C-alpha positions in Angstrom: 0.0 0.0 -0.2 1.7 2.9 -1.2 1.1 6.3 1.2 1.7 9.9 1.0 4.6 11.5 0.3 5.5 14.1 2.9 8.9 16.5 3.4 11.8 14.6 4.4 13.5 16.3 7.5 17.2 15.4 8.9 16.4 17.2 12.4 13.5 14.6 12.6 15.3 12.1 12.1 18.8 12.5 13.9 16.1 12.5 16.8 15.0 9.2 16.5 17.6 6.5 18.5 17.3 3.9 15.5 19.6 7.8 14.2 20.4 9.0 16.7 24.6 8.2 16.6 24.6 9.6 12.4 26.9 12.0 10.8 24.5 14.9 9.3 25.8 13.7 5.7 24.2 10.4 6.6 21.6 11.3 7.3 21.2 13.5 4.6 21.9 10.8 2.4 18.5 8.8 4.3 16.6 11.3 3.3 17.5 11.3 -0.2 17.3 8.2 -1.0 14.6 7.3 1.3 11.4 8.8 2.1 8.2 10.1 4.5 4.8 8.5 3.7 2.0 9.2 5.0 0.2 6.1 5.9 -4.1 6.4 6.5 -5.9 4.0 9.0 -5.5 0.3 7.5 -3.1 -2.2 6.1 0.7 -0.7 5.2 2.1 -4.3 4.0 0.9 -7.7 3.9 2.9 -10.8 5.3 4.8 -13.3 2.7 4.6 -10.2 0.3 8.1 -9.3 -1.3 10.1 -7.5 1.6 10.8 -3.4 -0.7 11.2 -1.4 2.5 12.2 -0.2 5.8 9.7 1.5 8.1 10.9 3.7 10.4 7.6 4.9 12.8 7.9 8.5 13.0 4.5 9.5 14.5 1.0 7.5 15.3 0.5 3.4 16.1 1.5 0.4 14.2 -0.1 -3.0 15.0 1.9 -6.0 14.1 0.6 -9.2 13.2 1.3 -13.2 11.5 -1.2 -15.6 9.6 -2.0 -19.0 12.1 -3.9 -20.9 9.1 -6.6 -18.5 9.2 -6.4 -15.9 11.4 -4.5 -13.1 12.3 -2.5 -13.4 15.6 -1.3 -9.7 16.8 1.9 -10.4 17.4 2.9 -6.5 18.8 1.0 -3.4 19.2 2.9 0.4 19.9 3.3 3.8 19.4 7.2 4.7 20.4 8.8 6.4 17.7 11.8 4.9 16.0 10.4 1.5 16.2 11.1 -0.7 12.8 10.3 -3.3 11.0 9.4 -4.5 7.2 12.8 -5.2 5.5 15.2 -5.4 8.5 17.1 -8.3 7.1 17.7 -7.3 3.7 21.8 -7.0 4.1 21.7 -10.9 4.7 21.3 -10.6 0.5 19.9 -13.7 -1.0 20.9 -15.8 1.9 17.5 -16.1 3.3 14.0 -14.9 1.4 13.3 -11.4 1.7 9.5 -11.2 2.3 7.5 -9.3 5.2 7.7 -12.0 8.3 4.5 -10.1 9.1 2.2 -8.3 8.7 1.8 -4.9 9.7 -1.5 -1.7 9.6 -2.0 1.5 11.5 -5.3 2.2 13.6 -4.9 6.4 13.3 -3.1 8.1 10.6 0.8 7.8 10.9 4.3 8.6 9.2 6.9 6.9 8.3 9.9 7.6 7.0 10.2 4.6 4.2 13.7 2.7 3.1 14.4 0.9 -0.4 15.2 -2.3 0.8 18.2 -2.2 -1.8 19.5 1.2 -0.3 19.1 -0.2 3.5 21.5 -2.9 2.9 23.9 -0.9 0.7 24.4 2.1 4.2 24.4 -1.0 6.2 27.8 -2.8 4.6 28.9 1.0 3.6 28.3 2.5 7.3 28.8 -0.2 9.8 30.4 -3.7 8.4 31.7 -4.9 10.9 28.4 -4.7 12.7 26.9 -6.9 9.8 29.6 -9.5 10.1 28.3 -9.1 14.1 24.5 -9.4 12.7 25.2 -12.4 10.6 27.0 -14.3 12.5 24.2 -14.3 15.2 21.5 -14.9 12.7 22.9 -18.0 11.3 25.0 -18.9 13.9 22.2 -19.4 16.3 20.0 -20.6 13.5 22.3 -23.5 12.9 22.3 -23.6 16.8 19.1 -24.1 17.1 18.2 -26.6 14.1 21.3 -28.5 15.5 20.3 -28.6 19.4 17.1 -29.0 18.4 18.1 -32.3 16.4 19.9 -33.5 19.4 16.8 -32.4 21.7 14.6 -35.2 19.1 17.5 -37.8 19.7 17.4 -37.0 23.2 13.7 -37.6 23.0 13.5 -40.2 20.7 16.7 -42.4 22.9 14.2 -42.0 26.2 11.5 -43.2 24.7 13.2 -46.2 23.7 14.2 -47.0 26.9 10.8 -46.6 28.3 9.6 -48.4 25.7 12.1 -51.2 25.6 11.2 -51.6 29.6 8.0 -51.4 29.4 8.0 -54.4 26.7 10.9 -56.6 28.6 8.6 -56.8 31.2 5.4 -58.4 29.4 7.6 -60.2 27.1 9.9 -61.8 30.0 6.6 -63.0 31.3 5.9 -65.0 28.6 8.7 -66.7 28.3 8.5 -67.5 32.3 5.0 -68.4 32.1 5.8 -70.7 28.5 9.0 -72.4 30.5 6.4 -73.3 33.7 3.8 -74.5 30.9 6.0 -76.6 29.6 6.9 -78.6 33.3 3.0 -78.7 33.8 1.9 -80.5 31.0 4.3 -83.0 31.8 3.2 -83.3 35.0 -0.2 -83.8 33.2 0.5 -86.3 31.0 2.5 -88.1 34.0 -0.6 -87.7 36.1 -2.9 -89.4 33.3 -1.6 -92.0 32.7 -1.9 -92.4 36.7 -5.1 -92.0 36.6 -5.2 -94.5 33.4 -3.8 -96.9 35.2 -5.7 -96.8 38.3 -9.0 -98.1 40.2 -11.4 -95.2 38.0 -14.4 -97.1 36.7 -15.4 -95.8 32.9 -17.7 -93.4 34.6 -16.3 -92.1 36.7 -13.2 -90.6 34.2 -16.0 -89.4 32.2 -17.7 -87.7 34.7 -14.0 -86.3 36.2 -13.7 -84.9 32.0 -17.3 -83.0 32.7 -15.2 -81.3 36.3 -12.3 -81.0 34.1 -13.9 -78.8 31.7 -16.1 -77.0 34.2 -12.8 -75.6 36.3 -11.2 -74.5 32.9 -14.6 -72.2 31.8 -14.2 -71.3 35.7 -11.2 -69.9 35.6 -11.6 -68.3 33.2 -14.8 -66.5 34.5 -12.8 -65.6 37.8 -13.2 -62.7 39.6 -10.6 -61.2 41.5 -10.6 -61.4 45.4 -9.4 -58.4 47.9 -6.6 -59.8 49.7 -8.4 -60.5 52.8 -10.9 -62.6 51.0 -7.9 -64.4 49.4 -6.2 -65.3 52.4 -9.4 -66.7 53.7 -10.4 -68.9 50.9 -7.2 -70.0 51.1 -7.6 -71.3 54.8 -10.6 -72.9 54.1 -9.9 -74.9 51.0 -6.4 -75.6 53.1 -8.1 -77.3 55.7 -10.9 -78.9 53.4 -8.0 -80.4 52.1 -6.5 -81.6 55.6 -9.9 -83.5 56.4 -9.9 -85.0 53.1 -6.3 -86.6 54.2 -4.3 -84.4 50.7 -0.7 -84.0 51.9 0.7 -80.6 51.2 -3.1 -78.6 50.5 -1.5 -75.3 52.1 0.4 -75.4 48.8 -2.4 -76.6 46.5 -4.3 -74.2 47.9 -3.2 -70.7 46.6 -3.9 -72.2 43.1 -7.8 -72.7 43.1 -7.8 -70.0 44.8 -6.5 -68.2 42.0 -8.2 -70.0 39.5 -11.6 -68.6 41.4 -11.8 -72.1 43.0 -13.5 -73.1 46.6 -14.4 -75.3 49.1 -18.4 -76.2 47.4 -16.3 -77.0 43.9 -14.2 -79.6 45.8 -17.3 -81.2 47.3 -18.7 -82.2 43.7 -14.9 -83.5 43.0 -15.0 -85.9 46.1 -18.8 -86.5 44.9 -17.2 -87.5 41.8 -14.9 -90.4 42.7 -14.0 -92.4 45.9 -12.2 -92.0 48.5 -9.2 -93.8 47.3 -8.9 -91.9 44.6 -9.5 -88.2 45.2 -6.4 -87.9 46.0 -5.1 -88.2 42.2 -8.3 -86.3 40.8 -7.2 -83.1 43.2 -4.1 -83.0 41.8 -5.1 -83.5 38.2 -7.4 -81.3 38.1 -4.8 -78.8 40.0 -2.8 -78.6 36.9 -5.9 -78.3 35.3 -6.1 -74.7 36.9 -2.1 -74.0 36.8 -1.9 -74.8 33.0 -5.0 -72.3 32.6 -4.0 -69.4 34.6 -0.1 -69.9 33.1 -2.5 -69.4 29.3 -3.7 -66.9 30.6 -1.0 -65.4 31.6 1.2 -65.8 28.3 -2.3 -64.4 26.8 -2.1 -60.7 29.3 1.8 -61.1 28.7 1.1 -60.9 24.5 -1.5 -58.4 24.1 0.8 -56.1 26.5 3.3 -56.4 24.3 0.2 -55.6 21.3 -0.7 -52.9 23.0 2.8 -50.7 23.5 3.3 -51.9 20.0 -0.1 -50.4 19.0 1.0 -47.6 20.9 4.0 -46.8 19.8 2.7 -46.7 16.4 -0.2 -44.4 17.5 2.6 -41.8 18.9 5.0 -41.7 16.0 2.1 -41.1 14.3 3.1 -43.6 11.2 0.7 -44.1 8.0 -1.3 -41.4 9.5 -2.1 -38.1 7.5 0.3 -35.7 9.1 -3.0 -33.0 9.3 -6.1 -35.0 10.6 -9.2 -34.8 13.3 -7.4 -36.1 16.2 -9.3 -37.9 19.3 -6.4 -35.5 21.9 -7.4 -38.2 24.5 -5.8 -41.2 22.1 -2.4 -39.3 22.2 -2.5 -38.4 25.9 -2.6 -41.7 26.2 -0.8 -43.3 23.8 2.5 -40.3 25.2 2.1 -41.4 28.7 2.5 -45.1 28.2 6.0 -44.6 26.1 6.5 -42.4 28.8 5.2 -44.9 32.0 9.0 -45.8 32.5 10.4 -42.8 32.8 7.6 -40.9 34.9 8.2 -44.3 37.0 6.2 -45.8 40.6 6.9 -43.2 42.4 4.8 -40.8 40.8 0.9 -41.5 40.7 -0.5 -40.3 37.8 -4.4 -38.9 37.8 -6.4 -38.7 34.4 -9.1 -36.8 35.0 -10.9 -36.8 31.0 -13.5 -35.1 29.7 -15.4 -38.0 28.1 -17.8 -36.1 26.1 -14.2 -34.2 24.8 -15.0 -33.5 20.5 -12.3 -34.7 18.3 -10.4 -31.9 16.9 -8.3 -30.5 13.6 -4.9 -30.9 14.5 -1.4 -32.7 13.6 -1.3 -35.5 15.8 2.6 -36.0 15.7 2.7 -33.0 17.1 0.7 -32.5 19.5 2.5 -35.6 20.7 5.7 -34.1 20.8 3.5 -31.2 22.8 2.8 -33.5 25.6 6.1 -35.5 26.0 7.6 -31.6 27.1 5.4 -31.1 28.9 5.0 -34.3 30.8 8.7 -34.2 31.2 9.1 -31.0 32.8 6.7 -32.0 35.3 8.3 -34.9 36.3 11.9 -33.6 36.1 10.3 -30.8 38.7 8.6 -33.3 41.1 12.4 -35.9 40.8 14.2 -32.7 41.1 15.6 -32.8 45.1 15.1 -36.3 45.3 14.8 -39.5 42.9 12.3 -41.2 44.7 10.2 -38.4 45.3 6.6 -39.1 45.1 4.2 -37.0 43.4 0.9 -36.2 41.3 1.2 -35.5 37.8 -3.3 -35.0 36.7 -3.7 -34.8 32.9 -7.0 -33.4 32.4 -9.5 -32.4 30.0 -12.4 -30.5 29.5 -14.1 -28.0 27.2 -13.5 -24.2 27.5 -15.6 -22.6 25.0 -14.6 -23.4 21.6 -11.6 -24.6 22.8 -10.1 -27.7 23.8 -8.3 -27.5 27.6 -5.3 -29.7 28.1 -4.1 -29.4 31.2 -0.9 -30.9 32.7 -0.4 -30.7 36.6 2.3 -31.4 38.9 2.9 -31.6 42.5 6.8 -30.1 42.8 8.5 -26.9 43.9 6.5 -24.4 41.3 8.1 -21.8 38.6 10.4 -19.5 40.2 8.9 -16.0 40.1 12.1 -15.1 38.5 12.0 -16.9 35.6 8.6 -16.8 34.9 9.6 -14.6 32.1 11.8 -16.7 30.4 10.7 -20.2 30.7 9.2 -20.1 26.7 12.0 -18.3 25.9 14.8 -20.2 23.0 17.5 -22.3 24.9 16.4 -20.7 28.6 16.4 -24.1 30.9 16.8 -24.6 34.5 17.9 -28.2 34.3 21.8 -29.2 35.2 24.5 -28.1 31.7 24.1 -31.3 29.3 20.5 -32.5 31.1 18.5 -29.6 29.1 18.1 -28.1 25.7 15.9 -25.1 26.8 14.7 -26.3 23.2 11.6 -28.2 24.9 8.8 -25.4 26.2 10.1 -23.1 23.2 9.3 -25.6 20.5 6.0 -26.5 22.4 4.5 -22.6 22.2 5.6 -22.6 18.2 3.4 -25.9 17.5 0.3 -25.0 20.1 0.4 -21.0 19.2 1.9 -21.0 15.8 0.9 -24.3 14.1 -2.5 -24.6 15.9 -3.5 -21.1 16.6 -3.9 -22.2 20.4 -2.5 -21.2 23.5 -0.3 -22.2 26.0 -0.2 -21.2 29.6 0.5 -22.0 32.9 0.4 -21.5 36.2 1.9 -21.9 39.3 2.5 -22.1 43.0 4.6 -24.6 45.5 2.9 -27.7 45.1 1.1 -27.1 42.3 1.4 -26.0 39.6 -0.4 -26.8 35.6 0.3 -26.1 31.8 -2.4 -25.4 30.1 -2.9 -26.0 26.5 -5.8 -24.3 24.7 -6.3 -25.6 20.8 -9.8 -24.4 18.8 -12.9 -27.4 18.1 -12.3 -25.8 14.6 -10.6 -24.5 11.6 -11.3 -22.6 8.8 -9.6 -23.0 4.7 -9.0 -25.7 2.0 -6.9 -27.0 3.7 -9.4 -28.3 7.1 -8.8 -31.9 7.6 -11.7 -34.7 7.1 -12.2 -37.6 9.0 -10.4 -40.5 8.5 -13.1 -43.3 6.9 
């Protein structure tokens, strides 16, 4: 948008903090090669357009904004004389895209000193060659460092997740191996017991009845309910007494298996009614092997199911085979992240899920939201372990509807965020962790994902013992790239 041209005053330029150290001939060149323009309320330039001019505010009010998907997010508003915007990276040349990285508008009639980008780049290189070298080094050095450390941050997170996942997979895998070994032993005992029963004084009818009891026993094990420790202890005592009363030695060793299988003395009475007293002990021990094998097969099934669940959680977390932008279930993303981080969270921290079950799906980048959850959960766990690795703590993950946004809140019972650093925790490279343990990019990355990429909001509230990081994500999006829910 072109403004109304006005006379350029060297004295006015020299009164600005940006130009106050320039010599008269330098101010004269600026006035000669630049211009003063007046803009009525409205846009001055638009984000993404070629950066052709460097603007310095002389009088008025400017508003800077960034386009986030279909929304304009205000990033700054000021009436301070001398503030500048526009092509202020022109001195970097074609090594960076020379486009406006924000939009600027004025809210009242405003005057600017306007310098063409080529002229701005030329005077910077001629008048301040050392400063240009330093600024170039700072710009590209910071950019390269951020990319390198960001990559390291992702690799560290991947290593931590891999270690946690390996640990979580090892437990059910080892349990399945142990159960398989024990099952092989029990099946061998069953074969031996079957030989003894076949050569014993059992009548054909009794054997058929015993087989029926065995089938009913297996069905009962599959439908067993969990007992409280006190109930289990009482039932073990009752079964042990029953076995002793019927002359079966070692009843104390058989009772826990029968109780775990959901059996009781009434069931034992049915067995006793099926066979005579001389063959009762052999029948009971035969059925004991049946219960043990059923329990071991249940353990193998549970273990392999657990492995499958972990693999599915890893797949959900990484969002492999998924579109990068889609309609997502926030609870599925949270659950997969919590499962992936369970090894890091450890047994001393209690995880409380306070989910709003009526929460709708939202348009999002699921893989990147998982990175946000990872960073916030990792920070919460680190805070609760900051003074004692065995410290008890509670991690609360809460979801709720908040107007036209979804709220995802991560609360911890750590010491809180100190007052003196609250304004800096979202800054790149700022970290309170010891050297080598934190890169200071976790919250910066989270901020950019939530605010810049999802048009959401990330903030925190903190007092000792109660720190809450709150992520708000819009329920809907606009524009041609709005995602469709997968069929």
